[in-house]
N, C-alpha and C positions, 0 to 999 in steps of 0.2 A: 326382417332388416334388426339389427341390433340398434337400441336406443342407447346413446351416452348422454350422462347428464353432464352439463358442464358447470364448474365452479366459477365464482365470481373471478376475475383476474385482478392481479395487482397491478395497479397502475402503472404502465410502462412510459414512464418520463424518460426522455432522453437526456442523458446529461453528459457531459464532455468527457471525451476519453481519456484518460492520465496514460501520458507516456510513463514507461518504466525509467525510473531514477536510479543511478548508480550511486550509490554513498558509501564511501567507505573512509569509516571511521577508526578503525583501528591502527591504521598506519600513522595517522596525524597523534592518535593518543600514544603511541609508542614513541615518537618524537618527541614528545611533550615530556615524557619520562625522560627519556634518555637526556634532554636537556636539562632538567631537573638535577639527574644524577651527578653530572658533571659539575665539579668544582673547582673552576680554576683560580689558580691563586691571584693572578694579575688583575686588576681592579678593572682596566679597559675590556678583557676578555670577558670578565663577569658581566659588564653593560652589555657588550656586544651578545651573549648567551642569553641574558635575559631579554632584550627587545627580540631576540630569534623565538624565542619560547613564548612572548606576549602575541607576536605575530602567528604562530602556530595555535594557541588560545582561542584567535579571535577566528581563523579560519576553521577551528572546530565548531564555535558557535554558529558560523553561518552553515556549514554543513549540516549542524543539526538543527538550526530554523527552517533550511531546504527541506529537512524531510519531515519537521512538522506541517508546514504547507503542503505538501504533496500528501500526506495523511489526510489532513484536514479536508481535501477535494475528494476522497475517495468516497465511491456511491455506496450508502448504507452503512457508512459510520456514525451517524448519528443514531441508529438503533441499536437495542440491548442484545446480548449474544442471542437470547432466548428468541427474542423477535428475528432475529437474522435466521435464526435455526427454522422459524416458522415459516417465513419468506421462501427459505429454499425449498420445505418440504412441499409447499403450494407450486412452487416453480417446477419442483421435479413430477409433481401431479398434474400440471398442464402439460408437461412434456409427454410423458406418456398418453394421455387423452389425444393429444394432437399426433403422435405416434399410429395410435390405435384408429384415427380417423384417416391417417394417410393410408395406411394398410388398406382398412375398407374400402377408402375410394378407388385404389388401385385394383381391387377385386371386381368393381362393378364397372358393368359393360353399358355404354350408352348407343 
């Protein structure tokens, strides 16, 4: 029988799953730019455009804040890129080990 050495496992703390969030920033930015480019002659039209532009800026801020909140909840975000790569490599080794063990035990007859 082959003896396969097991490496210490990284703790498998179950963290909440993050649902994908559809964040569309470009249409809002485009609308803001279009609002700024418009230069109505009438003062009431200027005030209306200014109010609409302010609303669009607030909408953009809410969208960006939602994106920030979602990003903060992602698992592993607190680790540096190098640490994430080390953890990924460790998990790949664990996967390979488990696949080898499954293959080994499939071939064993009881």
